[in-house]
C-alpha positions, 0 to 999 in steps of 0.5 A, a space after each residue: 525286171 530286176 528286184 533285189 530278190 532276183 538273182 540273174 542266172 544267165 542268158 536263154 535264147 539271147 534273153 535274160 533268165 532270173 530266178 525270184 522268190 515270190 508269195 507262193 514259192 521260187 519262180 523263174 522269169 524269161 522273156 516276160 514269163 513267169 515259170 514255177 519252180 517245183 518244191 522238190 528241186 533244190 534251189 541251191 542246185 539252180 543254174 542256167 542249164 536246169 532253168 533252160 531244162 525246166 522252161 522247155 519242160 514247162 512249154 511243152 507241158 502246156 502246149 500239149 495241154 492246149 492241144 489236146 482240149 482244143 475244140 474241133 471245128 
C-alpha cells in the first residue's frame, strides 16, 4: 500500500505507518486501517511518535464509543 503520495513515517509495533493525502484530507494508514488526521494538526509536525499517539487516541475513542452503545443482553 505505497503510492507516490504516501510518506512512510516508520514502524509502530513492527508494522509500517504511512501519512497519506486523500480526497478529504490527510490520513494515516497502519495495520490495514486508516485514521483521519485532524485539520488543526500541522502535517509538517507529523512524525512517528505523533502518529502513534493519534492512532492510540482514535482506537480508545472508538472502543469507548462501541462499549457505551452496546445493547445489554
